[in-house]
C-alpha positions as CSV (number, residue, x, y, z in Angstrom):
1,M,8.7,32.5,7.2
2,S,6.5,29.3,6.6
3,I,6.2,27.5,3.5
4,S,3.1,25.7,2.3
5,V,2.9,23.3,-0.9
6,Q,0.1,22.9,-2.2
7,E,-0.9,20.3,-5.3
8,F,-3.4,20.3,-7.5
9,G,-5.0,17.0,-9.5
10,G,-6.3,16.9,-13.5
11,T,-9.7,17.5,-12.4
12,S,-8.6,20.5,-10.2
13,V,-7.1,22.2,-13.0
14,A,-9.3,20.9,-15.8
15,D,-10.3,24.3,-17.5
16,S,-9.4,27.8,-17.1
17,Q,-12.0,28.7,-14.3
18,K,-10.8,25.9,-12.6
19,I,-7.2,26.9,-12.9
20,L,-8.0,30.7,-11.7
21,A,-9.9,29.3,-9.0
22,A,-6.4,27.4,-7.8
23,A,-4.5,30.6,-8.4
24,R,-6.9,32.1,-5.8
25,K,-6.5,30.0,-3.4
26,A,-2.5,29.8,-3.9
27,V,-2.7,34.1,-3.4
28,R,-4.9,33.7,-0.1
29,A,-2.1,31.1,1.2
30,Q,0.4,33.7,0.1
31,K,-1.1,36.5,1.9
32,E,-1.8,34.6,4.9
33,G,2.0,34.9,5.4
34,N,3.5,31.7,3.9
35,Q,5.7,31.1,0.9
36,V,3.9,28.9,-1.7
37,V,5.0,26.1,-3.7
38,M,2.0,24.5,-6.0
39,V,2.3,21.7,-7.6
40,V,0.6,21.0,-10.5
41,S,-1.1,17.9,-12.6
42,A,-2.0,17.9,-16.1
43,M,-5.2,19.1,-17.0
44,G,-8.5,16.8,-17.0
45,K,-7.7,14.3,-19.5
46,N,-5.2,15.6,-20.8
47,T,-2.6,13.3,-20.3
48,D,-5.2,10.0,-21.5
49,M,-5.7,12.0,-24.9
50,L,-1.8,12.0,-25.2
51,V,-1.8,8.1,-24.6
52,K,-4.4,7.8,-26.9
53,L,-2.6,9.5,-29.7
54,A,1.1,7.5,-29.0
55,G,-1.3,4.0,-29.4
56,E,-2.6,5.2,-32.6
57,I,1.1,5.6,-33.9
58,T,2.8,2.7,-32.5
59,D,1.9,-0.1,-30.1
60,R,5.1,-0.7,-28.6
61,P,6.0,3.1,-28.1
62,P,9.3,3.4,-26.6
63,A,9.2,4.2,-22.7
64,R,11.6,7.4,-23.3
65,E,9.6,8.8,-25.9
66,M,6.4,8.5,-23.9
67,D,8.1,10.2,-21.0
68,M,9.4,13.1,-23.4
69,L,5.1,12.9,-24.3
70,L,3.6,12.7,-21.4
71,S,5.1,15.5,-19.6
72,T,3.9,18.3,-21.7
73,G,0.7,17.7,-20.3
74,E,2.0,19.1,-16.9
75,Q,3.7,22.0,-18.6
76,V,0.9,23.3,-20.2
77,S,-0.9,23.5,-16.9
78,V,2.1,25.3,-15.1
79,A,2.2,28.0,-17.8
80,L,-1.4,28.7,-17.4
81,M,-1.1,28.8,-13.9
82,A,1.5,31.3,-13.5
83,M,-0.8,33.2,-15.6
84,A,-3.6,33.2,-13.8
85,I,-1.4,34.2,-11.1
86,D,-0.2,36.8,-12.6
87,S,-3.3,37.8,-14.0
88,L,-4.7,38.4,-10.1
89,G,-2.1,40.7,-9.6
90,H,1.1,38.5,-8.1
91,K,4.4,37.2,-9.3
92,A,4.7,33.9,-10.3
93,I,7.3,31.4,-12.2
94,S,6.6,28.1,-13.6
95,L,9.1,25.2,-13.2
96,T,9.5,21.8,-15.0
97,G,11.2,19.0,-13.0
98,A,14.4,19.3,-14.6
99,Q,14.3,23.1,-14.0
100,I,13.6,22.5,-10.2
101,G,16.1,20.1,-10.0
102,I,14.4,16.9,-9.6
103,V,16.7,14.1,-10.4
104,T,15.6,10.8,-10.5
105,D,17.0,7.3,-11.8
106,S,16.2,6.2,-15.5
107,S,13.2,3.8,-15.2
108,H,11.0,5.3,-18.1
109,T,7.7,5.8,-17.3
110,K,8.1,4.8,-13.2
111,A,11.1,6.3,-12.4
112,R,12.2,7.2,-8.6
113,I,13.5,10.3,-7.6
114,R,17.2,10.8,-6.2
115,T,17.8,13.9,-5.2
116,I,15.9,17.2,-5.6
117,S,17.7,20.8,-5.6
118,T,16.3,23.3,-3.6
119,E,18.1,26.2,-4.3
120,R,16.3,28.1,-7.4
121,M,12.7,27.6,-5.5
122,R,14.1,29.5,-2.5
123,E,15.4,32.2,-4.3
124,A,12.3,32.6,-6.0
125,L,10.1,32.1,-2.9
126,Q,12.3,35.0,-1.7
127,S,11.7,37.1,-4.9
128,G,8.3,37.0,-3.5
129,N,7.2,34.4,-6.3
130,I,4.8,31.6,-6.3
131,V,6.4,28.8,-7.2
132,I,4.2,26.6,-9.8
133,A,6.4,23.3,-10.1
134,A,5.2,20.6,-12.8
135,G,4.4,17.0,-11.1
136,F,4.7,13.8,-12.3
137,Q,8.4,14.3,-13.6
138,G,12.2,15.2,-13.4
139,V,15.6,13.9,-15.3
140,D,17.8,11.2,-15.0
141,Q,21.7,11.8,-14.9
142,S,21.8,11.8,-18.2
143,L,19.2,14.7,-18.5
144,N,16.6,12.3,-20.4
145,I,13.0,13.9,-19.0
146,T,11.3,10.9,-16.8
147,T,7.8,10.7,-15.2
148,L,7.3,8.8,-12.1
149,G,4.1,6.9,-12.8
150,R,1.4,6.2,-10.8
151,G,0.1,9.3,-8.4
152,G,3.4,10.8,-9.6
153,S,2.3,14.8,-8.6
154,D,0.9,13.6,-5.6
155,T,4.8,12.1,-5.0
156,T,6.4,14.9,-6.7
157,A,4.2,17.6,-3.8
158,V,5.0,15.3,-0.8
159,A,8.8,15.3,-1.9
160,L,9.0,18.9,-2.3
161,A,7.6,19.4,1.4
162,A,9.7,17.3,2.7
163,V,12.8,18.7,1.2
164,L,11.8,22.4,1.8
165,G,10.7,21.7,5.5
166,A,6.9,22.9,4.7
167,E,4.7,22.9,7.8
168,V,2.1,21.0,5.2
169,C,1.4,19.6,2.1
170,E,-2.1,20.0,0.8
171,I,-3.5,17.8,-1.4
172,Y,-6.3,19.4,-3.6
173,T,-8.8,17.2,-5.6
174,D,-12.0,16.6,-6.7
175,V,-13.3,14.7,-3.1
176,D,-13.3,16.6,0.3
177,G,-11.1,14.1,2.3
178,I,-10.8,10.8,3.1
179,Y,-13.3,8.6,3.5
180,T,-14.2,4.9,5.7
181,T,-14.8,3.6,2.1
182,D,-15.5,4.8,-1.6
183,P,-18.9,7.0,-1.2
184,R,-19.7,6.3,-4.5
185,I,-20.5,2.4,-3.3
186,V,-21.4,3.2,-0.1
187,P,-23.5,6.4,0.7
188,E,-23.1,6.4,4.6
189,A,-19.4,6.4,4.3
190,R,-17.8,9.3,6.9
191,R,-15.1,11.6,6.1
192,T,-12.4,11.0,8.6
193,R,-10.7,14.0,10.5
194,R,-7.4,12.3,10.4
195,I,-5.5,8.9,9.3
196,S,-1.9,7.7,10.7
197,Y,0.4,7.3,7.7
198,D,0.6,3.5,8.2
199,E,-3.4,3.2,8.0
200,M,-3.4,5.1,4.7
201,L,-0.5,3.5,3.1
202,E,-2.5,-0.2,3.9
203,L,-6.0,1.7,2.2
204,A,-3.9,3.0,-0.7
205,S,-2.7,-0.6,-1.4
206,A,-6.0,-2.2,-0.7
207,G,-7.9,0.1,-3.3
208,A,-8.4,3.6,-1.7
209,G,-7.8,5.7,-4.7
210,V,-7.5,9.4,-3.5
211,M,-3.5,9.1,-2.4
212,H,-0.9,7.3,-3.7
213,N,1.3,5.0,-1.6
214,R,4.8,6.1,-2.7
215,S,3.4,10.1,-1.7
216,I,2.5,8.6,1.7
217,E,5.7,6.7,1.8
218,F,7.3,9.8,1.7
219,A,5.0,11.6,4.2
220,K,6.0,9.0,6.5
221,K,9.4,8.7,6.2
222,F,10.3,13.0,6.2
223,S,7.4,13.0,8.9
224,V,5.3,15.7,6.9
225,P,1.9,16.0,7.6
226,V,-0.4,15.8,4.9
227,H,-4.0,17.5,4.2
228,V,-6.4,16.1,1.5
229,R,-9.3,19.0,0.9
230,S,-11.6,19.8,-2.1
231,S,-10.5,22.2,-4.7
232,F,-14.3,23.4,-5.0
233,S,-15.1,23.9,-1.2
234,D,-13.6,24.8,2.0
235,T,-14.1,21.8,4.6
236,S,-11.8,20.7,6.6
237,G,-10.9,17.8,4.7
238,T,-8.3,15.0,6.5
239,M,-5.0,15.3,7.6
240,I,-2.7,12.6,7.2
241,A,-0.4,12.2,10.1
242,A,1.3,9.8,12.6
243,E,-2.0,9.4,14.7
244,P,-4.9,7.8,13.9
245,E,-8.1,9.7,14.6
246,T,-9.1,7.6,17.6
247,P,-6.9,4.5,19.0
248,D,-10.3,3.2,20.3
249,M,-11.9,1.9,17.2
250,P,-10.4,-1.3,15.6
251,V,-11.6,-0.4,12.2
252,C,-10.8,2.8,10.6
253,G,-12.0,2.0,7.0
254,A,-12.8,-0.4,4.5
255,A,-11.5,-1.1,1.0
256,K,-11.9,-2.4,-2.6
257,S,-9.4,-3.4,-5.3
258,K,-11.4,-4.2,-7.9
259,M,-8.8,-4.8,-10.8
260,E,-6.9,-8.1,-9.3
261,A,-6.3,-11.3,-10.3
262,R,-5.0,-14.7,-8.5
263,V,-1.9,-16.5,-10.1
264,T,-1.4,-19.9,-8.2
265,V,1.5,-22.0,-8.7
266,L,0.9,-25.6,-7.6
267,G,3.2,-28.2,-6.5
268,V,6.0,-26.3,-5.4
269,P,8.6,-28.4,-4.1
270,D,8.8,-27.8,-0.3
271,R,12.3,-26.8,0.5
272,P,14.5,-24.1,0.9
273,G,14.6,-21.7,-2.2
274,A,11.8,-22.9,-4.1
275,A,9.3,-19.9,-3.5
276,L,12.7,-17.4,-4.3
277,T,12.2,-19.2,-7.9
278,V,8.6,-17.5,-8.3
279,F,9.4,-14.4,-6.4
280,S,12.6,-13.7,-8.5
281,K,11.2,-14.3,-11.7
282,I,8.9,-11.4,-11.2
283,A,10.6,-9.3,-9.3
284,E,13.2,-9.1,-12.3
285,K,10.2,-7.7,-14.5
286,N,9.6,-5.0,-11.9
287,I,6.0,-6.3,-10.8
288,A,4.5,-5.6,-7.6
289,M,3.1,-8.6,-5.8
290,D,0.0,-7.8,-3.5
291,M,-1.7,-11.0,-1.7
292,I,1.1,-13.4,-1.3
293,V,0.0,-16.7,0.7
294,Q,2.4,-19.6,0.9
295,N,0.2,-22.5,3.2
296,V,2.0,-25.6,4.9
297,G,3.4,-27.9,2.6
298,A,1.5,-31.4,2.2
299,E,3.8,-34.4,1.1
300,G,6.9,-32.6,0.1
301,H,4.8,-30.0,-1.9
302,A,3.1,-26.5,-1.1
303,D,1.3,-24.3,-3.2
304,I,1.6,-20.5,-3.3
305,S,-0.8,-17.7,-4.3
306,F,-0.4,-14.2,-5.5
307,T,-2.6,-11.2,-6.5
308,V,-1.1,-9.1,-9.2
309,F,-3.0,-5.5,-10.7
310,H,-4.7,-7.1,-13.5
311,D,-3.1,-5.3,-16.5
312,E,0.1,-7.0,-15.4
313,L,-0.9,-10.4,-15.7
314,P,0.2,-11.4,-19.1
315,A,3.8,-10.5,-17.9
316,V,3.2,-12.1,-14.7
317,L,2.1,-15.4,-16.2
318,K,5.0,-15.6,-18.7
319,A,7.5,-15.3,-15.3
320,V,5.3,-17.7,-13.7
321,E,5.4,-20.3,-17.1
322,E,9.4,-19.9,-16.7
323,A,9.6,-20.3,-13.2
324,T,7.1,-23.5,-13.0
325,A,9.3,-25.1,-15.8
326,Q,12.3,-24.8,-13.8
327,L,10.9,-25.8,-10.3
328,G,9.6,-29.1,-11.8
329,A,6.2,-27.8,-10.4
330,E,2.9,-29.3,-11.3
331,G,1.7,-26.3,-13.2
332,Y,0.0,-22.8,-12.4
333,T,-3.5,-21.5,-12.3
334,Y,-5.5,-18.5,-12.8
335,D,-8.3,-16.2,-11.9
336,D,-8.5,-12.3,-13.1
337,E,-12.7,-12.4,-11.9
338,V,-11.3,-11.6,-8.2
339,S,-11.1,-8.4,-5.7
340,K,-9.5,-8.0,-2.6
341,I,-11.6,-6.9,0.2
342,S,-9.7,-5.0,3.1
343,V,-10.4,-3.7,6.8
344,V,-7.5,-1.4,8.0
345,G,-7.2,0.3,11.7
346,L,-4.1,0.8,14.3
347,G,-6.9,-0.6,16.8
348,M,-6.4,-4.2,15.5
349,A,-3.3,-4.4,17.2
350,T,-4.8,-4.0,20.7
351,Q,-8.4,-5.4,20.2
352,T,-9.8,-9.2,19.3
353,G,-12.5,-10.3,17.3
354,V,-11.7,-8.1,14.1
355,A,-11.2,-11.3,11.8
356,E,-14.2,-13.5,13.3
357,T,-16.8,-10.3,12.8
358,M,-15.4,-10.1,8.9
359,F,-15.5,-13.5,8.1
360,R,-19.1,-14.3,9.8
361,T,-20.4,-10.8,7.8
362,L,-19.5,-12.2,4.5
363,A,-20.7,-16.0,5.6
364,E,-24.3,-14.5,6.4
365,K,-24.4,-12.7,2.7
366,G,-23.0,-16.2,1.3
367,I,-19.7,-15.1,-0.2
368,N,-16.9,-16.9,0.2
369,I,-13.3,-16.4,0.8
370,Q,-10.5,-17.8,-2.0
371,M,-7.8,-16.4,0.1
372,I,-6.8,-14.6,3.7
373,T,-4.2,-12.4,4.7
374,T,-3.9,-10.5,7.6
375,S,-1.1,-8.4,9.2
376,E,-1.3,-6.4,13.0
377,I,-3.3,-3.5,11.3
378,K,-5.3,-5.0,7.9
379,I,-7.1,-8.1,7.2
380,S,-7.7,-8.7,3.4
381,V,-9.8,-11.3,1.5
382,L,-9.8,-12.4,-2.1
383,I,-13.5,-12.9,-3.5
384,E,-15.7,-13.3,-6.6
385,R,-15.6,-9.8,-8.3
386,R,-19.3,-10.1,-8.6
387,F,-20.3,-10.2,-4.7
388,A,-17.1,-7.0,-4.0
389,Q,-19.6,-4.1,-3.6
390,E,-22.0,-6.2,-1.4
391,A,-19.2,-7.6,0.7
392,L,-17.6,-3.7,0.6
393,R,-21.1,-2.7,1.9
394,A,-21.7,-5.2,4.3
395,V,-17.8,-5.1,6.4
396,H,-18.6,-1.3,6.4
397,E,-22.1,-1.5,8.0
398,V,-20.7,-4.1,10.4
399,F,-17.8,-2.0,11.8
400,Q,-20.3,1.2,12.1
401,L,-17.7,2.8,10.2
402,D,-20.8,5.6,9.3
403,K,-20.3,6.3,13.2
404,E,-18.6,9.6,14.1
405,P,-15.9,8.8,17.0
406,P,-15.2,10.8,19.7
407,M,-12.9,13.5,19.6
408,P,-9.5,12.4,20.9
409,D,-8.0,13.7,24.5
410,D,-6.2,17.2,24.8
411,H,-3.0,15.3,24.7
412,R,-3.1,13.3,22.0
413,K,-3.9,16.0,19.8
414,A,-1.1,17.7,21.4
415,A,1.2,14.9,20.4
416,S,-0.2,15.0,17.0
417,A,0.4,18.6,16.4
418,D,4.4,17.7,16.6
419,S,4.0,17.6,12.6
420,Q,8.1,17.9,11.9
421,A,10.0,15.5,13.4
422,E,14.0,16.7,11.6
423,T,15.1,19.9,10.5
424,P,15.6,20.6,7.1
425,D,19.3,20.3,7.6
426,E,18.6,16.6,8.7
427,I,15.8,16.3,5.9
428,A,18.6,17.4,3.5
429,A,21.2,14.7,4.6
430,R,18.7,12.4,3.6
431,I,17.7,13.5,0.3
432,E,19.9,11.0,-1.4
433,R,18.0,8.2,-0.2
434,M,14.3,9.8,-0.7
435,E,12.9,6.6,-2.2
436,D,15.2,4.0,-0.8
437,L,13.9,1.5,0.8
438,I,14.2,1.6,4.7
439,I,13.6,-1.0,6.8
440,E,12.7,0.2,10.5
441,D,12.7,-3.1,12.1
442,I,13.5,-7.0,12.2
443,T,11.3,-9.0,14.9
444,L,11.2,-12.5,15.9
445,D,8.3,-13.9,17.7
446,A,9.3,-17.5,19.1
447,T,5.8,-17.8,21.4
448,Q,3.9,-19.1,18.9
449,A,2.6,-22.1,17.7
450,R,0.6,-23.1,14.1
451,V,-2.4,-24.7,13.6
452,T,-3.8,-26.2,10.0
453,L,-6.7,-27.0,9.3
454,V,-6.5,-29.7,6.0
455,G,-8.7,-30.2,3.1
456,V,-11.6,-27.7,4.2
457,A,-14.7,-27.1,1.6
458,D,-14.4,-24.4,0.0
459,V,-17.8,-22.7,0.8
460,P,-19.0,-19.5,2.3
461,G,-19.0,-19.4,6.4
462,L,-16.5,-22.2,7.5
463,A,-13.8,-19.8,7.9
464,A,-15.8,-18.0,9.7
465,Q,-17.0,-21.1,11.9
466,V,-13.5,-22.1,12.7
467,F,-12.7,-18.7,14.0
468,D,-15.8,-18.0,15.9
469,E,-15.1,-21.3,18.1
470,I,-11.5,-20.5,18.4
471,A,-12.7,-16.7,19.8
472,E,-15.2,-18.2,22.0
473,A,-12.7,-20.2,23.7
474,G,-10.8,-17.0,24.8
475,I,-7.6,-17.9,22.1
476,V,-6.0,-15.1,20.7
477,V,-5.2,-15.8,17.4
478,D,-2.5,-13.7,15.3
479,M,-1.2,-15.0,11.9
480,I,-4.1,-16.4,9.4
481,V,-3.3,-17.6,6.2
482,Q,-5.9,-19.6,3.7
483,S,-4.9,-20.9,0.6
484,F,-6.5,-20.8,-2.9
485,G,-8.7,-24.0,-2.7
486,R,-7.4,-26.8,-4.9
487,K,-10.4,-29.4,-6.6
488,G,-13.0,-27.5,-4.1
489,H,-11.0,-27.6,-1.0
490,A,-8.4,-25.5,1.0
491,N,-6.1,-25.3,3.9
492,I,-6.4,-22.9,6.9
493,S,-3.5,-22.2,8.9
494,F,-3.4,-20.0,11.7
495,T,-0.8,-19.2,15.0
496,V,-1.7,-18.8,18.9
497,P,0.5,-19.1,21.9
498,Q,2.2,-21.9,22.4
499,E,0.0,-22.2,25.5
500,D,-3.2,-22.5,24.0
501,L,-2.4,-24.8,21.7
502,D,-3.8,-28.0,23.1
503,R,-7.5,-26.5,23.4
504,A,-7.0,-25.1,19.7
505,L,-6.4,-28.2,18.3
506,K,-8.7,-30.3,20.2
507,L,-11.2,-27.7,18.8
508,A,-9.9,-27.6,15.4
509,G,-9.9,-31.6,15.9
510,E,-13.5,-31.5,16.3
511,L,-14.1,-29.1,13.5
512,S,-12.7,-31.5,11.4
513,A,-14.6,-34.3,12.3
514,A,-17.9,-32.2,12.1
515,I,-16.9,-31.2,8.7
516,G,-15.4,-34.9,7.4
517,C,-12.1,-33.3,7.2
518,P,-9.0,-34.9,7.7
519,P,-7.6,-34.3,11.1
520,P,-5.6,-31.2,11.6
521,R,-1.9,-30.5,11.6
522,S,0.4,-28.7,13.8
523,C,3.7,-27.4,14.9
524,P,4.2,-26.6,18.8
525,R,7.0,-24.1,18.1
526,V,7.0,-21.6,15.5
527,A,9.0,-19.0,14.8
528,K,7.3,-15.6,13.5
529,L,9.8,-13.2,11.8
530,S,8.6,-9.5,10.7
531,V,10.0,-7.6,8.2
532,F,8.3,-3.8,8.2
533,G,9.5,-0.6,7.3
534,V,9.0,2.4,4.1
535,G,8.5,1.5,0.6
536,M,7.8,-2.5,1.2
537,K,5.6,-2.7,-1.4
538,S,6.9,-0.3,-4.3
539,H,10.5,-2.2,-4.2
540,T,9.3,-5.2,-6.1
541,G,12.2,-7.1,-5.1
542,L,12.0,-7.1,-1.3
543,S,10.1,-10.8,-1.3
544,A,12.5,-12.2,-3.4
545,R,15.1,-11.0,-1.0
546,M,13.8,-12.2,2.1
547,F,14.0,-15.7,0.7
548,R,17.0,-15.8,-1.0
549,S,18.7,-14.8,2.5
550,L,16.7,-17.9,4.4
551,S,17.8,-20.2,1.5
552,A,21.0,-19.7,1.7
553,V,21.1,-20.8,5.3
554,G,18.7,-23.8,4.7
555,I,15.5,-22.2,6.3
556,N,12.2,-23.0,4.7
557,V,9.3,-21.0,4.7
558,D,5.9,-22.5,5.8
559,M,3.5,-19.6,5.7
560,I,3.8,-15.9,4.2
561,S,1.7,-12.7,4.6
562,T,1.8,-9.7,3.3
563,S,1.0,-5.8,3.8
564,E,1.9,-2.4,2.3
565,V,4.4,-2.0,5.7
566,R,5.3,-5.6,6.5
567,I,6.1,-8.8,5.4
568,N,5.3,-11.4,7.7
569,V,6.9,-15.3,7.6
570,V,6.6,-18.4,9.8
571,V,9.4,-20.8,10.2
572,D,10.1,-23.9,12.3
573,G,10.6,-22.6,15.9
574,R,14.0,-24.2,16.0
575,D,15.4,-22.0,12.7
576,G,14.3,-18.4,14.7
577,D,17.4,-17.2,15.5
578,R,19.2,-18.1,12.2
579,A,16.2,-16.9,10.4
580,L,16.5,-13.4,12.0
581,A,20.2,-13.3,11.7
582,A,20.0,-13.9,8.5
583,L,17.5,-11.1,7.5
584,R,19.4,-8.7,9.8
585,E,22.1,-9.7,7.9
586,E,20.7,-9.2,4.3
587,F,19.1,-6.2,5.0
588,A,21.7,-4.6,7.1
589,D,22.3,-1.5,4.5
590,V,18.8,-0.3,4.8
591,L,18.1,-0.9,8.5
592,E,17.5,1.8,10.7
């Protein structure tokens, strides 16, 4: 008998009528011949109310006691849900995270799952029960209650689906699927039929709030199809699986991350290990950095810019102050009135022109770009927060994301229908590594050269002008990094095939002269190292590990760009093989 895991978020169980409606969905799934596990969040704003209560007692509640307090919200929900199913004439049993057997580490308020026991759940299912599991919680090895942090119930649901070998994990929420962007901002946004794991991971980190990245990491790692559906209707929703909706569209979605803050460390000595000092200080505080940009150094110094969640800025600034003093850097600046706009799509990997189109669209709206990072399937820009909604609408329109794409070919649908890549026994063997970092591969591309435009005026339209001219010449640009401008000027670096360097440099020189910039700089041979896998963003020490391994062998990093599933660095071409060997040795324990 197949197993169906259903997760109901807080808005889906906000009152007694909604709890009964959710119960009827579970009963219907059981009547269709499935064994059903429900994962339930706290009711409505219950968690917010508990947080407020704690704040009325103390400004600094102990993390352990916060977990004890917050876990009660889900215990109320699971008990009421079991009562609702009983009232409908069916058997149910409610279980806390501890009773299920979810064992986590001891990182209170943001614990990671270590193991999950399936024995009690399977016994209850075999007895005809619908199992009601409390989301968001577990226990550590000392039996202290822990909570999983943001998106904890989603994470619980996908993790249970993985260990139980469920055919699908249904996420019931107050929206009816994944949209091409936030429909509250862009009414023309379209609900997608399906989206790939990697695309969803990138959109989640870019600001799309329907699913949390940790739950998608689980889904990708264990090949669990995730079906996002409405709690209040029977619309088909969106399937998150291995294959995209269509391979023909370069962009599948756009997102806005509103509450970002930008930090720039100025005048970092341009030598191996300098960036490591900055990243290590932040990693020690278990804070995830998002956009990370290091551009090519000048006169022995470089600037490093990155973004973090707005709420974490005070802790980050303390770490940066320590790093600045230790390095002897010039200082640091920050801006807490910025937003990130991103476009995502697997089709970018094979289709050119996406970056130029995005930059030109923003330029036409008079919106200045402060930072740029690119990866194979995502382009992100940092802009002033007051322009964020206008920018999101503009990029959604230019990429025609409101248009329904053609249905995929039958052979593609057949391939994507193979949803369970591993048997339950094979999955069980990997349970102990459930939330470990997994590096899928580390690659070296030694075919590229670098061009850097120096001292470009930090005004709207210049990035669009640069890459429009490069594209018109038929030159393919891979990695693009624009650092935050100092004194009204910024550096823009990009990589091109080595055979196109002379043409790209000639164009860059003409452009520099036209806009009154110094002559461009270049490197005829660079090495691009890419580390990609699952858990890249949620494992906050990854960047520090990369730079530690490279600095240990005396290799300096010229450029950095990051995404949810990949970190790219550019080093001198002569150092490529040594850098690859160093990274492979560093990540040997997690390299598949």
